[in-house]
Structure formats: structure tokens, C-alpha cells
Backbone as CSV, one residue per row, in Angstrom:
resi,resn,N_x,N_y,N_z,CA_x,CA_y,CA_z,C_x,C_y,C_z
1,UNK,-0.874,-19.819,16.221,-0.430,-18.875,17.106,-0.253,-19.422,18.456
2,UNK,-1.054,-20.425,18.701,-0.938,-21.166,19.956,0.577,-21.843,20.179
3,UNK,0.875,-22.421,18.891,1.934,-23.160,18.766,3.348,-22.030,19.042
4,UNK,3.247,-20.958,18.360,4.381,-19.781,18.703,4.537,-19.538,19.933
5,UNK,3.137,-19.356,20.693,3.334,-18.961,22.308,3.683,-19.949,22.962
6,UNK,3.426,-21.267,22.642,4.290,-22.370,23.368,5.518,-22.637,23.140
7,UNK,6.086,-22.322,22.065,7.524,-22.361,21.582,8.257,-21.303,22.347
8,UNK,7.598,-20.036,22.308,8.273,-19.072,23.020,8.244,-19.321,24.679
9,UNK,7.076,-19.882,24.940,7.175,-19.885,26.458,8.369,-21.086,26.642
10,UNK,8.371,-22.041,25.812,9.503,-23.236,26.230,10.840,-22.365,26.315
11,UNK,10.932,-21.514,25.251,12.367,-20.863,25.045,12.804,-20.240,26.384
12,UNK,11.652,-19.345,26.932,11.908,-18.494,28.057,12.126,-19.499,29.461
13,UNK,11.318,-20.458,29.508,11.541,-21.506,30.552,12.961,-22.121,30.640
14,UNK,13.159,-22.376,29.299,14.627,-22.862,29.205,15.905,-21.898,29.591
15,UNK,15.470,-20.709,29.029,16.483,-19.689,29.134,16.839,-19.346,30.809
16,UNK,15.485,-19.245,31.481,15.592,-18.875,32.879,16.036,-20.135,33.771
17,UNK,15.816,-21.041,33.346,16.170,-22.505,34.040,17.655,-22.718,34.146
18,UNK,18.381,-22.062,33.061,19.758,-22.250,32.889,20.442,-21.157,32.899
19,UNK,19.863,-19.926,33.350,20.460,-18.708,33.602,21.076,-17.997,32.352
20,UNK,20.389,-18.459,31.248,20.778,-17.769,30.148,20.202,-16.474,29.773
21,UNK,20.832,-15.497,29.235,20.468,-14.334,29.064,19.809,-14.083,27.725
22,UNK,18.687,-13.301,27.377,18.199,-12.793,26.349,17.976,-11.316,26.244
23,UNK,17.737,-10.951,25.108,17.643,-9.334,24.822,16.612,-9.367,23.306
24,UNK,16.051,-8.274,23.185,15.493,-7.961,21.921,16.002,-6.559,21.171
25,UNK,15.608,-6.576,20.098,16.075,-5.524,19.173,14.902,-5.392,18.219
26,UNK,14.751,-3.992,17.850,13.807,-3.738,16.764,14.594,-3.264,15.376
27,UNK,14.773,-4.291,14.421,15.521,-3.931,13.560,14.851,-2.889,12.527
28,UNK,13.546,-2.926,12.447,13.035,-1.635,11.759,13.309,-0.262,12.321
29,UNK,13.322,-0.166,13.620,13.875,0.913,14.184,15.326,1.444,14.241
30,UNK,16.160,0.388,14.220,17.443,0.471,14.047,17.718,0.869,12.541
31,UNK,16.960,0.318,11.336,17.332,0.658,10.066,16.691,2.021,9.861
32,UNK,15.971,2.674,10.418,15.084,3.772,10.287,16.110,4.957,10.798
33,UNK,16.890,4.750,11.808,17.755,5.569,12.102,19.115,5.677,11.411
34,UNK,19.365,4.921,10.360,20.639,4.783,9.419,20.311,5.538,8.390
35,UNK,20.910,6.872,8.111,20.872,7.594,6.971,20.881,6.807,5.619
36,UNK,21.938,6.000,5.569,22.389,5.248,4.139,21.163,4.187,4.089
37,UNK,20.222,3.811,4.880,19.313,2.847,4.690,18.184,3.762,4.286
38,UNK,18.047,4.892,4.774,17.006,5.781,4.122,17.253,6.359,2.678
39,UNK,18.460,6.407,2.510,18.736,7.115,1.069,18.555,5.892,0.133
40,UNK,19.034,4.700,0.600,18.864,3.445,-0.214,17.206,3.207,-0.632
41,UNK,16.517,3.298,0.382,15.185,3.235,0.258,14.527,4.147,-0.662
42,UNK,14.914,5.403,-0.540,14.428,6.556,-1.547,14.909,6.034,-2.880
43,UNK,16.339,5.550,-3.169,16.673,5.214,-4.320,15.904,4.324,-5.039
44,UNK,15.559,3.277,-4.180,14.679,2.081,-4.697,13.303,2.671,-4.991
45,UNK,12.623,3.348,-4.076,11.352,4.026,-4.668,11.200,4.641,-5.854
46,UNK,12.461,5.656,-5.904,12.510,6.586,-7.321,12.654,5.393,-8.592
47,UNK,13.525,4.469,-8.389,13.785,3.548,-9.534,12.328,2.777,-9.743
48,UNK,11.681,2.166,-8.656,10.491,1.696,-8.892,9.491,2.275,-9.573
49,UNK,9.278,3.654,-9.240,8.350,4.635,-9.816,8.654,4.854,-11.344
50,UNK,9.908,5.073,-11.719,10.278,5.119,-13.133,9.909,3.801,-13.899
51,UNK,10.481,2.871,-13.384,10.231,1.716,-14.244,8.647,1.129,-14.073
52,UNK,7.995,1.582,-13.084,6.545,1.465,-13.149,5.930,2.277,-14.168
53,UNK,6.217,3.441,-14.503,5.806,4.387,-15.352,5.925,3.771,-16.694
54,UNK,7.244,3.250,-16.927,7.530,2.641,-18.280,6.739,1.426,-18.674
55,UNK,6.079,0.612,-17.649,5.276,-0.584,-17.625,3.893,0.088,-18.043
56,UNK,3.687,0.816,-17.328,2.045,1.597,-17.460,2.106,2.002,-18.923
57,UNK,3.261,2.912,-19.312,3.112,3.236,-20.807,3.052,2.474,-21.787
58,UNK,3.934,1.068,-21.463,3.586,0.156,-22.523,2.230,-0.561,-22.492
59,UNK,1.698,-0.752,-21.194,0.223,-1.323,-21.053,-0.661,-0.210,-21.827
60,UNK,-0.583,0.948,-21.744,-1.447,2.046,-22.248,-1.398,1.649,-23.829
61,UNK,-0.259,1.660,-24.355,0.000,1.441,-25.943,-0.616,0.012,-26.475
62,UNK,-0.501,-0.860,-25.472,-0.879,-2.115,-25.875,-2.618,-2.025,-25.945
63,UNK,-3.160,-1.515,-24.737,-4.512,-1.422,-24.764,-5.065,-0.395,-25.953
64,UNK,-4.328,0.543,-26.411,-4.552,1.265,-27.779,-4.776,0.385,-28.792
65,UNK,-3.609,-0.347,-29.061,-3.448,-1.368,-30.269,-4.712,-2.378,-30.109
66,UNK,-5.007,-2.809,-29.023,-6.192,-3.831,-28.755,-7.391,-3.072,-29.334
67,UNK,-7.809,-1.850,-28.766,-8.815,-1.098,-28.886,-9.127,-0.790,-30.599
68,UNK,-7.849,-0.389,-31.128,-7.792,-0.209,-32.571,-7.951,-1.385,-33.318
69,UNK,-7.647,-2.366,-32.990,-7.713,-3.801,-33.622,-9.369,-4.181,-33.533
70,UNK,-9.842,-4.113,-32.419,-11.303,-4.339,-32.066,-12.287,-3.378,-33.086
71,UNK,-11.632,-2.211,-33.116,-12.412,-1.313,-33.999,-12.435,-1.580,-35.341
72,UNK,-11.107,-1.853,-36.064,-11.022,-2.215,-37.392,-11.150,-3.824,-37.867
73,UNK,-11.475,-4.651,-36.881,-11.642,-6.007,-37.014,-12.522,-6.497,-38.128
74,UNK,-13.734,-5.633,-38.341,-14.717,-5.805,-39.100,-14.336,-5.679,-40.529
75,UNK,-13.363,-4.665,-40.825,-12.775,-4.323,-42.097,-11.788,-5.149,-42.514
76,UNK,-11.067,-5.992,-41.789,-9.958,-6.723,-41.945,-10.234,-8.038,-42.745
77,UNK,-9.226,-8.435,-43.396,-9.393,-9.949,-44.064,-8.920,-11.120,-42.956
78,UNK,-9.375,-12.206,-42.941,-9.045,-13.159,-42.142,-7.402,-13.239,-42.132
79,UNK,-6.844,-12.931,-43.251,-5.201,-13.069,-43.089,-4.811,-12.048,-42.150
80,UNK,-5.219,-10.615,-42.659,-4.903,-9.496,-41.842,-5.127,-9.584,-40.116
81,UNK,-6.330,-10.019,-40.118,-6.730,-10.531,-38.553,-5.629,-11.301,-37.967
82,UNK,-5.168,-12.331,-38.581,-4.084,-13.333,-38.060,-2.936,-12.363,-37.772
83,UNK,-2.663,-11.633,-38.892,-1.487,-11.039,-38.467,-1.312,-10.006,-37.293
84,UNK,-2.556,-9.337,-37.297,-2.682,-8.319,-36.313,-2.849,-9.142,-34.816
85,UNK,-3.485,-10.199,-34.851,-3.506,-10.903,-33.472,-2.181,-11.392,-33.064
86,UNK,-1.253,-11.847,-34.140,-0.118,-12.172,-33.805,0.853,-10.973,-33.396
87,UNK,0.708,-9.947,-33.907,1.391,-8.737,-33.422,1.081,-8.310,-31.937
88,UNK,-0.340,-8.328,-31.867,-0.698,-8.089,-30.428,-0.278,-8.996,-29.432
89,UNK,-0.276,-10.288,-29.634,0.262,-11.326,-28.819,1.803,-11.242,-28.549
90,UNK,2.442,-10.722,-29.601,4.089,-10.439,-29.537,4.134,-9.228,-28.523
91,UNK,3.303,-8.262,-28.927,3.288,-6.838,-28.049,3.200,-7.397,-26.459
92,UNK,2.132,-8.240,-26.252,1.675,-8.393,-25.055,2.960,-9.129,-24.300
93,UNK,3.485,-10.132,-24.853,4.686,-10.834,-24.244,5.756,-9.982,-23.780
94,UNK,5.925,-8.831,-25.024,7.003,-7.809,-24.598,6.733,-7.218,-23.368
95,UNK,5.501,-6.549,-23.285,4.980,-5.784,-22.006,5.222,-6.717,-20.730
96,UNK,4.937,-8.226,-20.712,5.092,-9.031,-19.617,6.541,-9.169,-19.500
97,UNK,7.272,-9.109,-20.466,8.740,-9.450,-20.382,9.467,-8.224,-19.560
98,UNK,8.991,-7.153,-19.984,9.474,-5.746,-19.400,9.104,-5.594,-17.983
99,UNK,7.957,-6.151,-17.829,7.414,-6.239,-16.204,8.307,-6.974,-15.454
100,UNK,8.410,-8.236,-16.006,9.161,-9.240,-15.489,10.735,-8.762,-15.082
101,UNK,11.328,-8.149,-16.096,12.649,-7.775,-16.156,12.867,-6.712,-14.982
102,UNK,11.775,-5.712,-14.637,11.991,-5.010,-13.568,11.615,-5.395,-12.292
103,UNK,10.282,-6.134,-12.066,9.654,-6.456,-11.001,9.631,-8.062,-10.741
104,UNK,10.106,-8.750,-11.592,10.277,-10.184,-11.280,11.058,-10.590,-10.002
105,UNK,10.970,-11.966,-9.691,11.746,-12.355,-8.783,13.243,-12.189,-8.728
106,UNK,13.873,-12.218,-9.968,15.086,-11.773,-9.890,15.364,-10.792,-11.026
107,UNK,14.271,-9.649,-10.639,14.358,-8.559,-11.642,15.337,-7.534,-11.156
108,UNK,15.364,-6.292,-11.916,16.136,-5.380,-11.622,16.027,-4.676,-10.292
109,UNK,14.834,-4.609,-9.567,14.477,-3.989,-8.622,14.920,-5.114,-7.313
110,UNK,14.680,-6.272,-7.407,15.298,-7.100,-6.418,16.847,-7.058,-6.437
111,UNK,17.417,-7.053,-7.611,19.022,-6.886,-7.651,19.502,-5.685,-7.044
112,UNK,18.908,-4.578,-7.512,19.216,-3.188,-7.022,18.940,-3.182,-5.371
113,UNK,17.910,-3.924,-4.743,17.596,-4.044,-3.340,18.718,-4.651,-2.697
114,UNK,19.184,-5.729,-3.348,20.297,-6.736,-2.639,21.425,-5.801,-2.694
115,UNK,21.698,-4.945,-3.647,22.926,-4.328,-3.842,23.130,-3.093,-2.780
116,UNK,21.870,-2.463,-2.589,21.997,-1.339,-1.759,21.492,-1.722,-0.188
117,UNK,20.577,-2.719,0.000,20.364,-2.889,1.438,21.085,-3.956,2.100
118,UNK,21.618,-4.990,1.540,22.201,-6.058,2.042,23.355,-5.887,2.866
119,UNK,24.354,-4.728,2.159,25.225,-4.423,2.875,25.049,-3.681,4.400
120,UNK,23.971,-2.969,4.287,23.400,-2.390,5.585,23.021,-3.379,6.459
121,UNK,22.062,-4.381,6.183,21.418,-5.347,6.878,22.515,-6.062,7.486
122,UNK,23.659,-6.394,6.779,24.761,-7.348,7.172,25.349,-6.567,8.418
123,UNK,25.738,-5.356,8.055,26.235,-4.534,9.184,25.584,-4.556,10.539
124,UNK,24.195,-4.381,10.583,23.343,-4.321,11.479,23.411,-5.801,12.062
125,UNK,23.220,-6.946,11.307,23.335,-8.272,11.880,24.701,-8.270,12.425
126,UNK,25.761,-7.779,12.011,27.086,-8.061,12.578,27.170,-7.571,14.025
127,UNK,26.496,-6.275,14.195,26.635,-5.589,15.302,25.652,-6.369,16.437
128,UNK,24.519,-6.992,15.990,23.691,-7.634,16.715,24.566,-8.998,17.366
129,UNK,25.284,-9.686,16.375,26.005,-10.924,16.623,27.071,-10.317,17.624
130,UNK,27.757,-9.419,17.444,28.766,-8.924,18.347,28.184,-8.616,19.797
131,UNK,26.902,-8.061,19.824,26.351,-7.722,21.119,26.004,-9.040,21.770
132,UNK,25.367,-10.107,20.850,25.162,-11.375,21.678,26.484,-11.976,22.098
133,UNK,27.557,-12.034,21.431,28.744,-12.601,21.978,29.229,-11.737,23.248
134,UNK,29.454,-10.628,23.075,30.070,-9.832,24.115,29.300,-9.643,25.599
135,UNK,27.894,-9.775,25.293,27.105,-9.683,26.452,26.456,-11.094,26.775
136,UNK,27.176,-12.075,26.242,26.589,-13.504,26.606,25.210,-13.855,26.457
137,UNK,24.687,-13.375,25.533,23.248,-13.462,25.269,22.812,-14.593,24.477
138,UNK,22.081,-15.625,25.018,21.827,-16.720,24.220,21.030,-16.495,23.225
139,UNK,19.858,-15.622,23.364,18.910,-15.572,22.570,18.687,-13.742,22.310
140,UNK,18.654,-13.370,20.994,18.222,-12.121,20.820,17.090,-12.089,19.765
141,UNK,15.817,-11.388,20.167,14.652,-11.560,19.250,14.777,-10.111,18.385
142,UNK,13.840,-10.117,17.472,13.642,-8.908,16.662,12.169,-9.032,16.702
143,UNK,11.833,-7.569,17.189,10.561,-7.456,17.488,9.926,-6.745,16.178
144,UNK,10.584,-6.522,15.150,10.219,-5.851,13.873,8.846,-6.300,13.510
145,UNK,8.955,-7.776,13.327,7.739,-8.595,12.919,6.526,-8.573,13.765
146,UNK,6.837,-8.291,14.989,6.125,-8.333,16.258,5.017,-9.642,16.345
147,UNK,5.121,-10.525,15.549,4.265,-11.754,15.459,4.348,-12.660,16.592
148,UNK,5.478,-12.751,17.159,5.671,-13.928,18.252,5.925,-13.286,19.620
149,UNK,6.122,-12.102,19.627,6.309,-11.483,21.154,5.207,-10.966,21.582
150,UNK,4.622,-11.219,22.800,3.376,-10.714,23.358,3.975,-9.462,24.139
151,UNK,4.726,-9.631,24.842,5.399,-8.383,25.809,6.824,-8.347,25.774
152,UNK,7.286,-6.996,25.899,8.739,-6.764,25.912,8.853,-5.678,26.921
153,UNK,9.907,-5.986,27.853,10.292,-5.003,28.954,11.262,-4.089,28.114
154,UNK,11.249,-2.897,28.188,12.022,-1.771,27.568,13.621,-2.029,27.916
155,UNK,13.836,-2.534,29.304,15.030,-2.551,29.684,15.920,-3.648,28.934
156,UNK,15.202,-4.538,28.234,16.014,-5.661,27.590,16.189,-5.362,26.186
157,UNK,15.496,-4.174,25.784,15.614,-3.550,24.241,17.187,-2.996,24.068
158,UNK,17.780,-3.713,23.137,19.249,-3.388,22.768,19.373,-2.596,21.490
159,UNK,18.230,-2.071,21.018,18.539,-1.481,19.549,19.354,-0.347,19.703
160,UNK,19.220,0.617,20.777,19.982,1.663,20.901,21.414,1.169,20.831
161,UNK,21.828,0.220,21.770,23.395,-0.144,21.745,23.652,-0.599,20.331
162,UNK,22.798,-1.423,19.541,23.282,-1.755,18.201,23.791,-0.392,17.484
163,UNK,22.707,0.759,17.410,22.850,1.986,16.454,24.351,2.531,17.241
164,UNK,24.348,2.298,18.502,25.767,3.000,18.839,26.960,2.282,18.376
165,UNK,26.836,0.827,18.305,28.069,0.045,17.853,28.218,0.516,16.337
166,UNK,27.197,0.746,15.902,27.386,1.139,14.281,27.828,2.567,14.119
167,UNK,27.868,3.155,15.223,28.294,4.493,15.167,27.272,5.686,14.824
168,UNK,25.965,5.351,15.314,24.880,6.263,15.173,24.430,6.827,16.298
169,UNK,24.160,7.905,16.578,23.603,8.552,17.950,22.235,8.153,17.916
170,UNK,21.580,8.238,19.006,20.254,7.809,19.439,19.385,9.089,18.864
């Protein structure tokens, strides 16, 4: 934390000593005002819920099979036990594969998020870059994370300008 404050302090000192301009935006605020972003978020939430239900149903089925096996275990021969255990292992692997398919690092949710959100985020970034170039800003901070900025003066907030550049009203 102290390191971040020191770095920010040095940036501000450097900015002021050389007359460089700075501003900040709140990307969360900007994105929340874009209807396409909200629609994309809703679509992702819907898909996530559907896929989660499917994973939960598979898990419930697996749990039922395990419970049934535990109940019947005493009646099975060693050969039958081995077969059923292999079936359970295979089923468990299938459930994990389904979960990875939907929610893994390169899963369908990640791919769909990239497909739906990235174009909107790129558009916002392009508007911020244009603002920086036309307004001669050396640095534009994003306060969405809020981790590194202690105080912001609202007169330097350019979020509404970005929305206007994107064609959205305040």
C-alpha cells in the first residue's frame, strides 16, 4: 500500500513539475450507462445460471449413484465392486469435464464473455484514448478499482465525456 502511494505521489510530482495534464474516469460507471453492456451482462448471467443448473444436476446424479453404491456395496462381489467404482470414477470425470467446459479458464463462459464484452470495452478504451490524445492528457486513471487513488477531484472526472463520445447521454 505504501509503495502504491509512493508511486502515485511520484507520478503526480512528475506531472505537475512538467506541466502534464491528468484526468480520471470510472470505467464501472461508464459501462453501467451503456445498455449493450447491461444486456451482455444479463445474457452472461442467464447462460451461467443455465450451465450451473446442468452441473448441479450432474453432481446430484453422481451423489445418488455414490449413495446407491454405498448401500449395495455389501451385497456386491469384488468384481462387481471394481466395475461400479470404475463407473463412478468415469462419471465423476465426466462431471468435472462438464464443469471445466462451461466455467474453466478457456470455458464457454469465458469465451462468451470475450465475445460479448470485449467489443464494448474496446470501444470505451478507444474513447478514453481519443480523449487523452485530444485533451493532451499524459495520464488517465481508472477509479473503478479504487485501490490506488486516495482522493479525486470531480472536476477531473472525464467519465461523462467518454459516454458522450460513445453517443450516450448522461
